[in-house]
C-alpha positions in Angstrom: 7.6 -38.9 15.4 9.7 -37.2 12.2 7.5 -35.7 9.5 7.2 -37.9 6.3 9.8 -36.7 3.9 8.7 -37.8 0.6 11.2 -35.4 -2.0 13.3 -36.2 -3.9 14.7 -32.8 -5.4 16.6 -34.8 -8.1 13.6 -35.7 -10.1 10.6 -33.9 -8.5 11.8 -30.3 -8.8 11.0 -29.7 -12.7 13.0 -27.8 -15.5 13.9 -24.4 -13.9 15.2 -23.2 -17.1 14.9 -19.9 -17.5 13.9 -18.8 -14.3 15.5 -16.3 -11.9 15.9 -17.1 -8.5 16.7 -15.0 -5.3 17.2 -16.8 -1.7 17.9 -14.9 1.2 20.0 -16.4 3.3 21.8 -18.4 1.1 25.2 -18.8 2.4 24.5 -21.6 5.0 21.8 -24.2 6.2 18.6 -24.4 4.1 19.4 -21.6 1.7 22.8 -23.0 1.1 20.9 -26.8 0.3 18.1 -25.1 -1.5 20.5 -23.0 -4.0 22.3 -26.7 -4.7 19.5 -28.3 -5.3 18.0 -25.5 -7.7 21.3 -24.9 -9.7 20.9 -28.4 -11.0 17.8 -27.7 -13.1 19.3 -25.2 -15.1 18.0 -22.0 -13.9 19.1 -18.9 -15.9 20.4 -17.1 -12.9 20.6 -18.0 -8.9 20.9 -14.5 -6.7 21.6 -15.3 -2.8 22.0 -12.6 0.1 24.1 -13.0 3.3 26.5 -11.3 5.4 29.3 -13.4 4.9 31.7 -13.2 1.9 33.6 -16.1 2.6 30.8 -18.3 2.9 29.0 -17.1 -0.6 32.7 -17.6 -2.2 32.6 -21.7 -0.6 28.8 -22.1 -2.1 29.8 -20.0 -5.6 32.6 -22.4 -6.0 30.6 -25.8 -4.9 27.9 -24.3 -7.4 30.9 -24.4 -10.4 32.3 -27.6 -9.4 29.1 -29.4 -9.9 26.8 -27.2 -12.2 29.3 -25.0 -14.3 26.7 -23.6 -16.8 24.4 -22.4 -13.7 25.2 -18.2 -13.1 25.5 -17.5 -9.1 25.5 -14.2 -7.8 26.0 -13.1 -4.2 24.5 -9.7 -2.7 25.7 -8.8 0.3 22.8 -7.8 2.3 22.0 -7.0 6.2 18.3 -7.6 7.0 18.6 -5.6 9.9 19.6 -2.4 8.2 16.4 -1.3 5.8 19.3 0.7 3.8 21.4 -2.3 3.6 18.0 -4.1 2.4 17.2 -1.1 -0.4 20.6 -1.3 -1.8 20.5 -5.2 -2.0 17.2 -4.9 -4.1 19.1 -2.4 -6.2 21.9 -4.3 -6.8 19.4 -7.4 -8.1 17.1 -5.5 -10.1 20.4 -4.0 -12.0 21.2 -7.3 -13.3 17.8 -8.9 -14.1 14.4 -7.8 -15.0 12.7 -11.2 -14.2 12.1 -13.0 -10.8 10.4 -15.9 -10.7 11.0 -17.7 -7.1 12.0 -15.5 -4.5 12.8 -17.4 -1.1 12.8 -15.3 1.9 14.6 -18.0 4.1 17.1 -16.1 6.3 16.1 -15.2 9.7 17.7 -15.1 13.3 16.2 -17.1 16.5 15.8 -16.7 20.1 18.4 -13.5 20.2 18.9 -11.1 23.4 17.3 -8.0 23.7 18.3 -5.4 21.2 16.8 -3.4 18.2 17.8 -3.0 14.8 19.8 -0.1 13.0 16.0 1.4 12.6 15.0 0.7 15.7 12.9 -2.2 15.5 13.1 -5.4 18.0 15.5 -7.2 16.6 14.1 -10.4 15.6 11.0 -8.6 14.5 13.0 -6.1 12.4 14.9 -9.0 10.7 12.9 -11.4 10.1 9.7 -9.5 9.4 10.7 -5.7 8.7 13.6 -6.3 6.5 11.8 -9.1 4.2 8.9 -7.2 3.8 10.9 -4.2 2.4 12.6 -6.4 0.1 9.5 -8.0 -1.0 7.9 -4.7 -1.5 10.9 -3.5 -3.9 10.7 -6.6 -6.3 7.5 -6.6 -6.3 6.9 -4.5 -9.5 9.5 -7.0 -11.1 7.5 -10.2 -9.8 4.1 -9.2 -10.9 5.7 -8.4 -14.6 7.5 -11.5 -14.6 3.8 -13.3 -13.6 2.1 -11.5 -16.7 4.5 -12.9 -18.7 4.9 -16.7 -17.3 2.0 -16.9 -15.2 3.6 -18.7 -12.2 5.7 -16.4 -9.8 6.5 -17.7 -6.1 7.4 -15.7 -2.8 8.2 -18.3 -0.2 8.0 -17.0 3.1 9.8 -19.3 5.8 7.9 -19.1 9.1 8.3 -21.9 12.0 6.0 -23.8 14.2 7.4 -21.4 16.9 4.4 -18.8 16.0 2.5 -20.7 18.7 4.9 -19.3 21.3 3.6 -15.6 20.7 2.1 -13.8 23.8 -1.1 -12.2 24.7 -2.0 -10.2 21.6 0.0 -12.2 19.0 2.0 -9.2 17.6 2.9 -6.1 20.1 2.4 -3.0 17.6 3.2 -0.8 20.1 6.5 -2.2 21.1 8.0 -3.0 18.0 10.1 0.1 18.1 12.0 -1.3 21.7 14.2 -4.0 22.7 11.0 -6.0 23.3 11.5 -6.7 27.2 8.0 -4.8 28.0 6.8 -7.8 25.8 7.0 -11.0 27.9 7.8 -11.5 31.6 9.2 -14.9 30.8 10.7 -16.8 28.0 11.4 -13.5 26.1 13.9 -14.9 23.5 11.7 -17.2 22.2 8.5 -15.0 22.5 10.2 -12.4 20.4 10.9 -15.0 18.2 7.7 -16.4 17.9 5.8 -13.3 17.4 8.4 -12.4 14.2 7.4 -16.2 12.9 3.5 -15.4 13.3 4.3 -11.8 11.4 5.8 -14.1 8.4 2.9 -16.2 8.5 0.0 -14.0 8.3 1.7 -11.7 5.9 2.3 -14.4 3.8 -1.3 -14.6 3.8 -1.7 -10.7 3.3 0.2 -10.8 0.5 -1.2 -13.1 -1.2 -4.5 -10.9 -0.7 -2.6 -7.7 -1.9 -0.8 -9.2 -5.1 -3.0 -12.0 -6.7 -0.7 -12.5 -9.2 1.7 -13.9 -7.5 1.8 -17.3 -5.5 2.8 -16.2 -1.9 2.7 -18.9 0.8 4.3 -19.4 4.4 6.0 -23.0 4.9 7.7 -24.3 8.3 10.6 -25.9 7.4 10.8 -28.7 9.8 13.7 -28.3 12.4 17.2 -29.6 11.6 20.8 -28.7 13.9 21.7 -25.8 11.3 23.9 -22.8 12.3 20.5 -21.3 13.6 20.5 -24.3 16.4 24.1 -24.9 16.7 24.7 -21.0 17.4 22.4 -20.9 20.3 23.6 -21.8 24.1 23.5 -25.0 25.5 20.6 -24.2 27.3 18.6 -22.9 24.3 19.7 -25.9 21.9 18.1 -28.6 24.8 15.2 -26.6 24.7 15.0 -27.3 21.0 15.8 -31.0 20.8 13.4 -31.8 23.9 10.6 -29.9 22.8 11.0 -31.6 19.5 12.2 -34.8 20.4 11.5 -37.3 17.4 10.9 -34.5 14.8 14.9 -33.5 14.2 15.7 -34.2 10.7 18.7 -33.2 8.6 19.5 -29.9 6.9 18.9 -31.4 3.6 15.7 -32.5 4.4 14.9 -29.2 6.1 15.5 -27.7 3.0 12.7 -30.0 1.1 9.5 -27.9 2.1 10.7 -24.6 0.8 12.0 -26.5 -2.4 8.7 -28.0 -3.1 6.5 -25.1 -2.7 8.6 -23.2 -5.4 8.4 -25.6 -7.8 5.4 -27.8 -7.1 2.5 -27.5 -9.3 -0.2 -24.9 -8.4 -3.7 -25.9 -7.3 -5.9 -26.7 -4.3 -5.4 -30.3 -4.3 -3.1 -32.6 -2.4 0.5 -31.5 -2.7 -0.2 -28.7 -4.9 0.6 -25.1 -4.1 -2.1 -22.5 -3.4 -1.7 -19.0 -3.0 -2.1 -17.6 0.8 -1.9 -20.7 2.3 0.7 -22.5 5.3 2.5 -25.7 4.9 4.3 -27.8 7.2 6.8 -30.7 6.0 6.1 -31.8 3.1 3.8 -30.2 1.4 1.0 -30.1 3.9 -1.4 -27.7 4.1 -2.6 -27.1 7.7 -4.7 -24.3 9.1 -3.1 -21.7 11.3 -3.5 -22.1 15.2 -4.5 -19.0 17.5 -3.9 -15.6 16.3 -2.2 -17.0 13.2 -5.7 -17.4 11.7 -6.9 -14.2 12.3 -7.1 -12.3 8.9 -7.8 -9.0 11.0 -4.5 -9.2 12.2 -3.0 -9.9 9.0 -4.7 -6.9 7.7 -3.5 -4.8 10.3 0.1 -6.1 10.3 0.1 -5.2 6.3 -1.3 -1.7 6.9 1.2 -1.2 9.7 3.9 -2.7 7.4 3.0 -0.3 4.5 3.3 2.8 6.5 6.4 2.0 8.2 7.7 1.4 4.4 7.1 4.4 2.7 9.6 6.3 1.1 11.8 3.1 0.1 12.1 2.6 -3.4 14.4 1.7 -6.1 
């Protein structure tokens, strides 16, 4: 049975007047849907990242057509390159001294074995390390904004595929390899699961280390976006069979992150609590297996901080 989707972006997203928003992977899929929804609520500025200038131009034109008063700026960024992430952060911060909502939405899925430009396993390096660096470089501005407004949100997109991690969960001794030594079967999905496990536990660690910022992990749901349709036939069939009855539209798939970025803060039903994990829609979940391990979250935090030393803006 598909998740119960009770969310109307036009009425449930409050006014975003004065807010500055950054969405990674905004040129397509859930990022694009989220930007189109947010643009209708009068934010001061929306920045978005991606790798396709033509797709970015298409989105900017769509926003201009429907919401001509909403400024939208494309920031090129390849999350598989820490130098590119550093440049993107500098580009954002050269244009704003305020960040109210940062949505770490971009990602790759079920790729063949490979490594990023900095030598990390490609899925872990893109989905976790690149986003972790971006968050680190933007944190001083987010904290300054939180001091003024009392409400800054950092949304980490994870996936229920975090359950597909293998063995110890995060194989720290193999993160700077192509990952082939991690699992004897289902390698692409195991490596994807490892990266999504990292997104989930790191969101919790970030909340602990930066308590002025509301940091949550969300699973958006499963939808035939480009992330899925770009896969091989066998991989697509695997997703559709495993998620039979759970497939939702791309528009609906973007709702959980929009909800997490804008719903009231608190510990009650349909409220957003820092450090927690939410499945569609706005359902607070206790993560399973290694994802509930706070020691793993802290180990990943320490490892990540060491890896990212020396990167500044």
